[in-house]
PQR file of N, CA, C, O and H, with PARSE charges and radii, in Angstrom:
ATOM      1  N   UNK A   1       0.853  -1.184   0.000 -0.4000 1.5000
ATOM      2  CA  UNK A   1       0.000   0.000   0.000 -0.0000 2.0000
ATOM      3  C   UNK A   1       0.892   1.239   0.000  0.5500 1.7000
ATOM      4  O   UNK A   1       1.870   1.328   0.743 -0.5500 1.4000
ATOM      5  N   UNK A   2       0.534   2.166  -0.834 -0.4000 1.5000
ATOM      6  CA  UNK A   2       1.290   3.410  -0.907 -0.0000 2.0000
ATOM      7  C   UNK A   2       0.915   4.324   0.253  0.5500 1.7000
ATOM      8  O   UNK A   2      -0.173   4.212   0.819 -0.5500 1.4000
ATOM      9  H   UNK A   2      -0.261   2.094  -1.437  0.4000 1.0000
ATOM     10  N   UNK A   3       1.812   5.215   0.595 -0.4000 1.5000
ATOM     11  CA  UNK A   3       1.615   6.111   1.729 -0.0000 2.0000
ATOM     12  C   UNK A   3       0.362   6.958   1.543  0.5500 1.7000
ATOM     13  O   UNK A   3      -0.441   7.094   2.466 -0.5500 1.4000
ATOM     14  H   UNK A   3       2.696   5.306   0.135  0.4000 1.0000
ATOM     15  N   UNK A   4       0.195   7.520   0.366 -0.4000 1.5000
ATOM     16  CA  UNK A   4      -0.978   8.370   0.111 -0.0000 2.0000
ATOM     17  C   UNK A   4      -2.271   7.568   0.284  0.5500 1.7000
ATOM     18  O   UNK A   4      -3.228   8.060   0.882 -0.5500 1.4000
ATOM     19  H   UNK A   4       0.847   7.409  -0.384  0.4000 1.0000
ATOM     20  N   UNK A   5      -2.306   6.343  -0.233 -0.4000 1.5000
ATOM     21  CA  UNK A   5      -3.496   5.494  -0.102 -0.0000 2.0000
ATOM     22  C   UNK A   5      -3.790   5.198   1.372  0.5500 1.7000
ATOM     23  O   UNK A   5      -4.947   5.195   1.791 -0.5500 1.4000
ATOM     24  H   UNK A   5      -1.529   5.943  -0.719  0.4000 1.0000
ATOM     25  N   UNK A   6      -2.741   4.951   2.149 -0.4000 1.5000
ATOM     26  CA  UNK A   6      -2.919   4.676   3.574 -0.0000 2.0000
ATOM     27  C   UNK A   6      -3.580   5.864   4.268  0.5500 1.7000
ATOM     28  O   UNK A   6      -4.523   5.689   5.039 -0.5500 1.4000
ATOM     29  H   UNK A   6      -1.801   4.953   1.808  0.4000 1.0000
ATOM     30  N   UNK A   7      -3.090   7.061   3.997 -0.4000 1.5000
ATOM     31  CA  UNK A   7      -3.635   8.260   4.645 -0.0000 2.0000
ATOM     32  C   UNK A   7      -5.089   8.478   4.238  0.5500 1.7000
ATOM     33  O   UNK A   7      -5.933   8.766   5.087 -0.5500 1.4000
ATOM     34  H   UNK A   7      -2.324   7.203   3.370  0.4000 1.0000
ATOM     35  N   UNK A   8      -5.386   8.346   2.955 -0.4000 1.5000
ATOM     36  CA  UNK A   8      -6.763   8.522   2.475 -0.0000 2.0000
ATOM     37  C   UNK A   8      -7.691   7.508   3.128  0.5500 1.7000
ATOM     38  O   UNK A   8      -8.804   7.853   3.527 -0.5500 1.4000
ATOM     39  H   UNK A   8      -4.701   8.112   2.266  0.4000 1.0000
ATOM     40  N   UNK A   9      -7.247   6.271   3.238 -0.4000 1.5000
ATOM     41  CA  UNK A   9      -8.083   5.207   3.806 -0.0000 2.0000
ATOM     42  C   UNK A   9      -8.284   5.344   5.314  0.5500 1.7000
ATOM     43  O   UNK A   9      -9.402   5.186   5.806 -0.5500 1.4000
ATOM     44  H   UNK A   9      -6.344   5.991   2.914  0.4000 1.0000
ATOM     45  N   UNK A  10      -7.218   5.633   6.046 -0.4000 1.5000
ATOM     46  CA  UNK A  10      -7.285   5.633   7.508 -0.0000 2.0000
ATOM     47  C   UNK A  10      -7.577   6.997   8.133  0.5500 1.7000
ATOM     48  O   UNK A  10      -7.963   7.074   9.300 -0.5500 1.4000
ATOM     49  H   UNK A  10      -6.310   5.760   5.647  0.4000 1.0000
ATOM     50  N   UNK A  11      -7.399   8.056   7.374 -0.4000 1.5000
ATOM     51  CA  UNK A  11      -7.635   9.408   7.883 -0.0000 2.0000
ATOM     52  C   UNK A  11      -8.487  10.174   6.871  0.5500 1.7000
ATOM     53  O   UNK A  11      -8.004  11.113   6.238 -0.5500 1.4000
ATOM     54  H   UNK A  11      -7.086   7.993   6.426  0.4000 1.0000
ATOM     55  N   UNK A  12      -9.746   9.779   6.717 -0.4000 1.5000
ATOM     56  CA  UNK A  12     -10.593  10.371   5.664 -0.0000 2.0000
ATOM     57  C   UNK A  12     -10.851  11.865   5.840  0.5500 1.7000
ATOM     58  O   UNK A  12     -11.181  12.541   4.865 -0.5500 1.4000
ATOM     59  H   UNK A  12     -10.138   9.017   7.232  0.4000 1.0000
ATOM     60  N   UNK A  13     -10.713  12.392   7.032 -0.4000 1.5000
ATOM     61  CA  UNK A  13     -10.946  13.823   7.251 -0.0000 2.0000
ATOM     62  C   UNK A  13      -9.735  14.675   6.895  0.5500 1.7000
ATOM     63  O   UNK A  13      -9.825  15.903   6.866 -0.5500 1.4000
ATOM     64  H   UNK A  13     -10.446  11.843   7.824  0.4000 1.0000
ATOM     65  N   UNK A  14      -8.607  14.034   6.626 -0.4000 1.5000
ATOM     66  CA  UNK A  14      -7.376  14.750   6.268 -0.0000 2.0000
ATOM     67  C   UNK A  14      -7.411  15.108   4.790  0.5500 1.7000
ATOM     68  O   UNK A  14      -7.745  14.269   3.954 -0.5500 1.4000
ATOM     69  H   UNK A  14      -8.533  13.037   6.650  0.4000 1.0000
ATOM     70  N   UNK A  15      -7.075  16.332   4.470 -0.4000 1.5000
ATOM     71  CA  UNK A  15      -6.988  16.732   3.067 -0.0000 2.0000
ATOM     72  C   UNK A  15      -5.680  16.218   2.488  0.5500 1.7000
ATOM     73  O   UNK A  15      -4.613  16.375   3.081 -0.5500 1.4000
ATOM     74  H   UNK A  15      -6.804  17.013   5.149  0.4000 1.0000
ATOM     75  N   UNK A  16      -5.784  15.608   1.329 -0.4000 1.5000
ATOM     76  CA  UNK A  16      -4.612  15.060   0.662 -0.0000 2.0000
ATOM     77  C   UNK A  16      -4.585  15.619  -0.751  0.5500 1.7000
ATOM     78  O   UNK A  16      -5.576  15.544  -1.478 -0.5500 1.4000
ATOM     79  H   UNK A  16      -6.651  15.480   0.847  0.4000 1.0000
ATOM     80  N   UNK A  17      -3.449  16.178  -1.135 -0.4000 1.5000
ATOM     81  CA  UNK A  17      -3.317  16.770  -2.464 -0.0000 2.0000
ATOM     82  C   UNK A  17      -3.481  15.694  -3.538  0.5500 1.7000
ATOM     83  O   UNK A  17      -3.012  14.568  -3.373 -0.5500 1.4000
ATOM     84  H   UNK A  17      -2.644  16.238  -0.544  0.4000 1.0000
ATOM     85  N   UNK A  18      -4.148  16.047  -4.634 -0.4000 1.5000
ATOM     86  CA  UNK A  18      -4.278  15.083  -5.733 -0.0000 2.0000
ATOM     87  C   UNK A  18      -2.924  14.852  -6.395  0.5500 1.7000
ATOM     88  O   UNK A  18      -2.046  15.715  -6.376 -0.5500 1.4000
ATOM     89  H   UNK A  18      -4.529  16.961  -4.768  0.4000 1.0000
ATOM     90  N   UNK A  19      -2.781  13.681  -6.974 -0.4000 1.5000
ATOM     91  CA  UNK A  19      -1.548  13.356  -7.673 -0.0000 2.0000
ATOM     92  C   UNK A  19      -1.626  13.822  -9.116  0.5500 1.7000
ATOM     93  O   UNK A  19      -2.689  13.802  -9.737 -0.5500 1.4000
ATOM     94  H   UNK A  19      -3.494  12.980  -6.989  0.4000 1.0000
ATOM     95  N   UNK A  20      -0.496  14.237  -9.631 -0.4000 1.5000
ATOM     96  CA  UNK A  20      -0.431  14.554 -11.060 -0.0000 2.0000
ATOM     97  C   UNK A  20      -0.529  13.237 -11.829  0.5500 1.7000
ATOM     98  O   UNK A  20      -0.218  12.183 -11.274 -0.5500 1.4000
ATOM     99  H   UNK A  20       0.367  14.254  -9.126  0.4000 1.0000
ATOM    100  N   UNK A  21      -0.953  13.271 -13.089 -0.4000 1.5000
ATOM    101  CA  UNK A  21      -1.018  12.026 -13.875 -0.0000 2.0000
ATOM    102  C   UNK A  21       0.334  11.304 -13.935  0.5500 1.7000
ATOM    103  O   UNK A  21       0.387  10.074 -13.928 -0.5500 1.4000
ATOM    104  H   UNK A  21      -1.206  14.127 -13.540  0.4000 1.0000
ATOM    105  N   UNK A  22       1.417  12.075 -13.994 -0.4000 1.5000
ATOM    106  CA  UNK A  22       2.742  11.454 -14.049 -0.0000 2.0000
ATOM    107  C   UNK A  22       3.061  10.722 -12.743  0.5500 1.7000
ATOM    108  O   UNK A  22       3.569   9.601 -12.755 -0.5500 1.4000
ATOM    109  H   UNK A  22       1.373  13.074 -14.000  0.4000 1.0000
ATOM    110  N   UNK A  23       2.756  11.373 -11.621 -0.4000 1.5000
ATOM    111  CA  UNK A  23       3.039  10.754 -10.316 -0.0000 2.0000
ATOM    112  C   UNK A  23       2.149   9.550 -10.088  0.5500 1.7000
ATOM    113  O   UNK A  23       2.590   8.555  -9.513 -0.5500 1.4000
ATOM    114  H   UNK A  23       2.344  12.284 -11.612  0.4000 1.0000
ATOM    115  N   UNK A  24       0.896   9.624 -10.533 -0.4000 1.5000
ATOM    116  CA  UNK A  24      -0.021   8.503 -10.357 -0.0000 2.0000
ATOM    117  C   UNK A  24       0.422   7.297 -11.177  0.5500 1.7000
ATOM    118  O   UNK A  24       0.180   6.157 -10.780 -0.5500 1.4000
ATOM    119  H   UNK A  24       0.538  10.432 -11.001  0.4000 1.0000
ATOM    120  N   UNK A  25       1.066   7.536 -12.312 -0.4000 1.5000
ATOM    121  CA  UNK A  25       1.507   6.452 -13.184 -0.0000 2.0000
ATOM    122  C   UNK A  25       2.760   5.759 -12.660  0.5500 1.7000
ATOM    123  O   UNK A  25       3.024   4.606 -12.998 -0.5500 1.4000
ATOM    124  H   UNK A  25       1.263   8.462 -12.634  0.4000 1.0000
ATOM    125  N   UNK A  26       3.525   6.460 -11.840 -0.4000 1.5000
ATOM    126  CA  UNK A  26       4.762   5.876 -11.309 -0.0000 2.0000
ATOM    127  C   UNK A  26       4.446   4.821 -10.268  0.5500 1.7000
ATOM    128  O   UNK A  26       3.550   4.996  -9.442 -0.5500 1.4000
ATOM    129  H   UNK A  26       3.310   7.397 -11.566  0.4000 1.0000
ATOM    130  N   UNK A  27       5.176   3.738 -10.311 -0.4000 1.5000
ATOM    131  CA  UNK A  27       5.021   2.675  -9.326 -0.0000 2.0000
ATOM    132  C   UNK A  27       6.406   2.137  -8.983  0.5500 1.7000
ATOM    133  O   UNK A  27       6.790   1.063  -9.447 -0.5500 1.4000
ATOM    134  H   UNK A  27       5.903   3.595 -10.982  0.4000 1.0000
ATOM    135  N   UNK A  28       7.157   2.881  -8.172 -0.4000 1.5000
ATOM    136  CA  UNK A  28       8.517   2.438  -7.873 -0.0000 2.0000
ATOM    137  C   UNK A  28       8.510   1.123  -7.095  0.5500 1.7000
ATOM    138  O   UNK A  28       7.709   0.928  -6.181 -0.5500 1.4000
ATOM    139  H   UNK A  28       6.846   3.753  -7.795  0.4000 1.0000
ATOM    140  N   UNK A  29       9.388   0.257  -7.466 -0.4000 1.5000
ATOM    141  CA  UNK A  29       9.514  -1.040  -6.810 -0.0000 2.0000
ATOM    142  C   UNK A  29      10.849  -1.090  -6.082  0.5500 1.7000
ATOM    143  O   UNK A  29      11.824  -1.651  -6.582 -0.5500 1.4000
ATOM    144  H   UNK A  29      10.038   0.416  -8.208  0.4000 1.0000
ATOM    145  N   UNK A  30      10.878  -0.506  -4.910 -0.4000 1.5000
ATOM    146  CA  UNK A  30      12.104  -0.478  -4.120 -0.0000 2.0000
ATOM    147  C   UNK A  30      11.951  -1.489  -2.994  0.5500 1.7000
ATOM    148  O   UNK A  30      10.982  -1.446  -2.236 -0.5500 1.4000
ATOM    149  H   UNK A  30      10.086  -0.051  -4.503  0.4000 1.0000
ATOM    150  N   UNK A  31      12.881  -2.368  -2.893 -0.4000 1.5000
ATOM    151  CA  UNK A  31      12.856  -3.391  -1.840 -0.0000 2.0000
ATOM    152  C   UNK A  31      14.182  -3.342  -1.082  0.5500 1.7000
ATOM    153  O   UNK A  31      15.250  -3.188  -1.675 -0.5500 1.4000
ATOM    154  H   UNK A  31      13.668  -2.403  -3.509  0.4000 1.0000
ATOM    155  N   UNK A  32      14.089  -3.472   0.213 -0.4000 1.5000
ATOM    156  CA  UNK A  32      15.279  -3.495   1.046 -0.0000 2.0000
ATOM    157  C   UNK A  32      15.291  -4.788   1.849  0.5500 1.7000
ATOM    158  O   UNK A  32      14.251  -5.251   2.316 -0.5500 1.4000
ATOM    159  H   UNK A  32      13.221  -3.597   0.694  0.4000 1.0000
ATOM    160  N   UNK A  33      16.451  -5.350   2.001 -0.4000 1.5000
ATOM    161  CA  UNK A  33      16.600  -6.545   2.807 -0.0000 2.0000
ATOM    162  C   UNK A  33      17.298  -6.145   4.101  0.5500 1.7000
ATOM    163  O   UNK A  33      18.493  -5.848   4.111 -0.5500 1.4000
ATOM    164  H   UNK A  33      17.297  -4.973   1.622  0.4000 1.0000
ATOM    165  N   UNK A  34      16.547  -6.142   5.173 -0.4000 1.5000
ATOM    166  CA  UNK A  34      17.098  -5.728   6.466 -0.0000 2.0000
ATOM    167  C   UNK A  34      17.458  -6.915   7.348  0.5500 1.7000
ATOM    168  O   UNK A  34      17.736  -6.743   8.535 -0.5500 1.4000
ATOM    169  H   UNK A  34      15.577  -6.383   5.165  0.4000 1.0000
ATOM    170  N   UNK A  35      17.457  -8.106   6.787 -0.4000 1.5000
ATOM    171  CA  UNK A  35      17.697  -9.301   7.600 -0.0000 2.0000
ATOM    172  C   UNK A  35      19.079  -9.294   8.260  0.5500 1.7000
ATOM    173  O   UNK A  35      19.224  -9.750   9.394 -0.5500 1.4000
ATOM    174  H   UNK A  35      17.232  -8.246   5.823  0.4000 1.0000
ATOM    175  N   UNK A  36      20.088  -8.783   7.560 -0.4000 1.5000
ATOM    176  CA  UNK A  36      21.433  -8.743   8.145 -0.0000 2.0000
ATOM    177  C   UNK A  36      21.470  -7.801   9.348  0.5500 1.7000
ATOM    178  O   UNK A  36      22.060  -8.133  10.376 -0.5500 1.4000
ATOM    179  H   UNK A  36      19.970  -8.413   6.638  0.4000 1.0000
ATOM    180  N   UNK A  37      20.851  -6.642   9.226 -0.4000 1.5000
ATOM    181  CA  UNK A  37      20.810  -5.693  10.345 -0.0000 2.0000
ATOM    182  C   UNK A  37      20.013  -6.276  11.507  0.5500 1.7000
ATOM    183  O   UNK A  37      20.386  -6.105  12.667 -0.5500 1.4000
ATOM    184  H   UNK A  37      20.372  -6.372   8.391  0.4000 1.0000
ATOM    185  N   UNK A  38      18.927  -6.956  11.198 -0.4000 1.5000
ATOM    186  CA  UNK A  38      18.113  -7.557  12.263 -0.0000 2.0000
ATOM    187  C   UNK A  38      18.909  -8.606  13.026  0.5500 1.7000
ATOM    188  O   UNK A  38      18.858  -8.655  14.255 -0.5500 1.4000
ATOM    189  H   UNK A  38      18.624  -7.094  10.256  0.4000 1.0000
ATOM    190  N   UNK A  39      19.636  -9.435  12.310 -0.4000 1.5000
ATOM    191  CA  UNK A  39      20.442 -10.479  12.964 -0.0000 2.0000
ATOM    192  C   UNK A  39      21.629  -9.890  13.713  0.5500 1.7000
ATOM    193  O   UNK A  39      21.919 -10.287  14.842 -0.5500 1.4000
ATOM    194  H   UNK A  39      19.678  -9.395  11.311  0.4000 1.0000
ATOM    195  N   UNK A  40      22.312  -8.946  13.083 -0.4000 1.5000
ATOM    196  CA  UNK A  40      23.516  -8.360  13.677 -0.0000 2.0000
ATOM    197  C   UNK A  40      23.201  -7.591  14.951  0.5500 1.7000
ATOM    198  O   UNK A  40      23.899  -7.736  15.955 -0.5500 1.4000
ATOM    199  H   UNK A  40      22.076  -8.624  12.166  0.4000 1.0000
ATOM    200  N   UNK A  41      22.159  -6.779  14.913 -0.4000 1.5000
ATOM    201  CA  UNK A  41      21.845  -5.912  16.042 -0.0000 2.0000
ATOM    202  C   UNK A  41      20.679  -6.405  16.890  0.5500 1.7000
ATOM    203  O   UNK A  41      20.290  -5.761  17.864 -0.5500 1.4000
ATOM    204  H   UNK A  41      21.593  -6.661  14.098  0.4000 1.0000
ATOM    205  N   UNK A  42      20.128  -7.547  16.511 -0.4000 1.5000
ATOM    206  CA  UNK A  42      19.020  -8.145  17.255 -0.0000 2.0000
ATOM    207  C   UNK A  42      17.861  -7.153  17.422  0.5500 1.7000
ATOM    208  O   UNK A  42      17.363  -6.925  18.525 -0.5500 1.4000
ATOM    209  H   UNK A  42      20.444  -8.070  15.720  0.4000 1.0000
ATOM    210  N   UNK A  43      17.455  -6.577  16.292 -0.4000 1.5000
ATOM    211  CA  UNK A  43      16.360  -5.611  16.320 -0.0000 2.0000
ATOM    212  C   UNK A  43      15.252  -6.058  15.371  0.5500 1.7000
ATOM    213  O   UNK A  43      15.472  -6.859  14.462 -0.5500 1.4000
ATOM    214  H   UNK A  43      17.860  -6.763  15.397  0.4000 1.0000
ATOM    215  N   UNK A  44      14.058  -5.521  15.607 -0.4000 1.5000
ATOM    216  CA  UNK A  44      12.933  -5.786  14.726 -0.0000 2.0000
ATOM    217  C   UNK A  44      12.411  -4.446  14.246  0.5500 1.7000
ATOM    218  O   UNK A  44      12.039  -3.591  15.049 -0.5500 1.4000
ATOM    219  H   UNK A  44      13.879  -4.870  16.345  0.4000 1.0000
ATOM    220  N   UNK A  45      12.385  -4.267  12.933 -0.4000 1.5000
ATOM    221  CA  UNK A  45      11.883  -3.032  12.368 -0.0000 2.0000
ATOM    222  C   UNK A  45      10.358  -3.039  12.373  0.5500 1.7000
ATOM    223  O   UNK A  45       9.726  -4.086  12.235 -0.5500 1.4000
ATOM    224  H   UNK A  45      12.688  -4.962  12.281  0.4000 1.0000
ATOM    225  N   UNK A  46       9.788  -1.863  12.532 -0.4000 1.5000
ATOM    226  CA  UNK A  46       8.342  -1.732  12.509 -0.0000 2.0000
ATOM    227  C   UNK A  46       7.859  -1.700  11.071  0.5500 1.7000
ATOM    228  O   UNK A  46       8.596  -1.324  10.159 -0.5500 1.4000
ATOM    229  H   UNK A  46      10.302  -1.012  12.644  0.4000 1.0000
ATOM    230  N   UNK A  47       6.613  -2.099  10.884 -0.4000 1.5000
ATOM    231  CA  UNK A  47       6.049  -2.099   9.537 -0.0000 2.0000
ATOM    232  C   UNK A  47       5.741  -0.670   9.091  0.5500 1.7000
ATOM    233  O   UNK A  47       5.668   0.247   9.909 -0.5500 1.4000
ATOM    234  H   UNK A  47       6.014  -2.404  11.625  0.4000 1.0000
ATOM    235  N   UNK A  48       5.564  -0.497   7.796 -0.4000 1.5000
ATOM    236  CA  UNK A  48       5.205   0.806   7.250 -0.0000 2.0000
ATOM    237  C   UNK A  48       3.880   1.272   7.849  0.5500 1.7000
ATOM    238  O   UNK A  48       3.741   2.449   8.184 -0.5500 1.4000
ATOM    239  H   UNK A  48       5.623  -1.242   7.131  0.4000 1.0000
ATOM    240  N   UNK A  49       2.913   0.382   7.989 -0.4000 1.5000
ATOM    241  CA  UNK A  49       1.624   0.748   8.580 -0.0000 2.0000
ATOM    242  C   UNK A  49       1.788   1.273  10.009  0.5500 1.7000
ATOM    243  O   UNK A  49       1.165   2.267  10.382 -0.5500 1.4000
ATOM    244  H   UNK A  49       3.026  -0.573   7.717  0.4000 1.0000
ATOM    245  N   UNK A  50       2.618   0.612  10.796 -0.4000 1.5000
ATOM    246  CA  UNK A  50       2.848   1.061  12.175 -0.0000 2.0000
ATOM    247  C   UNK A  50       3.484   2.451  12.204  0.5500 1.7000
ATOM    248  O   UNK A  50       3.082   3.315  12.984 -0.5500 1.4000
ATOM    249  H   UNK A  50       3.124  -0.195  10.492  0.4000 1.0000
ATOM    250  N   UNK A  51       4.472   2.651  11.350 -0.4000 1.5000
ATOM    251  CA  UNK A  51       5.142   3.951  11.318 -0.0000 2.0000
ATOM    252  C   UNK A  51       4.205   5.054  10.847  0.5500 1.7000
ATOM    253  O   UNK A  51       4.205   6.150  11.406 -0.5500 1.4000
ATOM    254  H   UNK A  51       4.799   1.950  10.717  0.4000 1.0000
ATOM    255  N   UNK A  52       3.408   4.770   9.821 -0.4000 1.5000
ATOM    256  CA  UNK A  52       2.471   5.772   9.323 -0.0000 2.0000
ATOM    257  C   UNK A  52       1.417   6.118  10.358  0.5500 1.7000
ATOM    258  O   UNK A  52       1.067   7.286  10.525 -0.5500 1.4000
ATOM    259  H   UNK A  52       3.408   3.880   9.366  0.4000 1.0000
ATOM    260  N   UNK A  53       0.907   5.103  11.059 -0.4000 1.5000
ATOM    261  CA  UNK A  53      -0.098   5.358  12.097 -0.0000 2.0000
ATOM    262  C   UNK A  53       0.482   6.248  13.183  0.5500 1.7000
ATOM    263  O   UNK A  53      -0.150   7.226  13.583 -0.5500 1.4000
ATOM    264  H   UNK A  53       1.191   4.154  10.923  0.4000 1.0000
ATOM    265  N   UNK A  54       1.667   5.926  13.663 -0.4000 1.5000
ATOM    266  CA  UNK A  54       2.300   6.743  14.704 -0.0000 2.0000
ATOM    267  C   UNK A  54       2.543   8.174  14.222  0.5500 1.7000
ATOM    268  O   UNK A  54       2.298   9.130  14.957 -0.5500 1.4000
ATOM    269  H   UNK A  54       2.180   5.131  13.338  0.4000 1.0000
ATOM    270  N   UNK A  55       3.023   8.315  12.995 -0.4000 1.5000
ATOM    271  CA  UNK A  55       3.281   9.642  12.461 -0.0000 2.0000
ATOM    272  C   UNK A  55       1.989  10.435  12.316  0.5500 1.7000
ATOM    273  O   UNK A  55       1.936  11.602  12.705 -0.5500 1.4000
ATOM    274  H   UNK A  55       3.223   7.537  12.398  0.4000 1.0000
ATOM    275  N   UNK A  56       0.956   9.824  11.767 -0.4000 1.5000
ATOM    276  CA  UNK A  56      -0.298  10.538  11.558 -0.0000 2.0000
ATOM    277  C   UNK A  56      -0.962  10.877  12.899  0.5500 1.7000
ATOM    278  O   UNK A  56      -1.565  11.941  13.033 -0.5500 1.4000
ATOM    279  H   UNK A  56       1.000   8.876  11.452  0.4000 1.0000
ATOM    280  N   UNK A  57      -0.859   9.996  13.879 -0.4000 1.5000
ATOM    281  CA  UNK A  57      -1.381  10.308  15.209 -0.0000 2.0000
ATOM    282  C   UNK A  57      -0.637  11.504  15.803  0.5500 1.7000
ATOM    283  O   UNK A  57      -1.243  12.361  16.446 -0.5500 1.4000
ATOM    284  H   UNK A  57      -0.368   9.131  13.770  0.4000 1.0000
ATOM    285  N   UNK A  58       0.668  11.557  15.588 -0.4000 1.5000
ATOM    286  CA  UNK A  58       1.473  12.682  16.043 -0.0000 2.0000
ATOM    287  C   UNK A  58       1.014  13.971  15.360  0.5500 1.7000
ATOM    288  O   UNK A  58       0.817  14.991  16.020 -0.5500 1.4000
ATOM    289  H   UNK A  58       1.160  10.860  15.066  0.4000 1.0000
ATOM    290  N   UNK A  59       0.845  13.921  14.046 -0.4000 1.5000
ATOM    291  CA  UNK A  59       0.401  15.097  13.293 -0.0000 2.0000
ATOM    292  C   UNK A  59      -0.979  15.540  13.759  0.5500 1.7000
ATOM    293  O   UNK A  59      -1.229  16.734  13.921 -0.5500 1.4000
ATOM    294  H   UNK A  59       1.006  13.092  13.510  0.4000 1.0000
ATOM    295  N   UNK A  60      -1.875  14.581  13.973 -0.4000 1.5000
ATOM    296  CA  UNK A  60      -3.235  14.891  14.390 -0.0000 2.0000
ATOM    297  C   UNK A  60      -3.279  15.483  15.799  0.5500 1.7000
ATOM    298  O   UNK A  60      -4.241  16.167  16.149 -0.5500 1.4000
ATOM    299  H   UNK A  60      -1.672  13.611  13.841  0.4000 1.0000
ATOM    300  N   UNK A  61      -2.262  15.232  16.602 -0.4000 1.5000
ATOM    301  CA  UNK A  61      -2.274  15.731  17.986 -0.0000 2.0000
ATOM    302  C   UNK A  61      -2.013  17.226  18.068  0.5500 1.7000
ATOM    303  O   UNK A  61      -2.258  17.843  19.105 -0.5500 1.4000
ATOM    304  H   UNK A  61      -1.481  14.677  16.318  0.4000 1.0000
ATOM    305  N   UNK A  62      -1.516  17.813  16.981 -0.4000 1.5000
ATOM    306  CA  UNK A  62      -1.268  19.247  16.960 -0.0000 2.0000
ATOM    307  C   UNK A  62      -2.508  19.994  16.505  0.5500 1.7000
ATOM    308  O   UNK A  62      -3.168  19.582  15.551 -0.5500 1.4000
ATOM    309  H   UNK A  62      -1.317  17.311  16.139  0.4000 1.0000
ATOM    310  N   UNK A  63      -2.823  21.069  17.168 -0.4000 1.5000
ATOM    311  CA  UNK A  63      -3.946  21.934  16.752 -0.0000 2.0000
ATOM    312  C   UNK A  63      -3.378  23.097  15.968  0.5500 1.7000
ATOM    313  O   UNK A  63      -2.470  23.783  16.437 -0.5500 1.4000
ATOM    314  H   UNK A  63      -2.287  21.404  17.943  0.4000 1.0000
ATOM    315  N   UNK A  64      -3.891  23.317  14.810 -0.4000 1.5000
ATOM    316  CA  UNK A  64      -3.415  24.418  13.973 -0.0000 2.0000
ATOM    317  C   UNK A  64      -4.324  25.601  14.103  0.5500 1.7000
ATOM    318  O   UNK A  64      -4.090  26.632  13.472 -0.5500 1.4000
ATOM    319  H   UNK A  64      -4.629  22.759  14.429  0.4000 1.0000
TER
END
């Protein structure tokens, strides 16, 4: 799931800028293998959904 889609789905009251046709057509396929870091440092990375939820909750906690 893309970041913009996550925000639209989970935070429907948040205004999200529309994508340009060029940006909407792009679908970058970037993959990272963090298994070596996890084994070396004995850590577990959080999922993108977890990070986005925490970030959006942080943003929502501010009154503008």
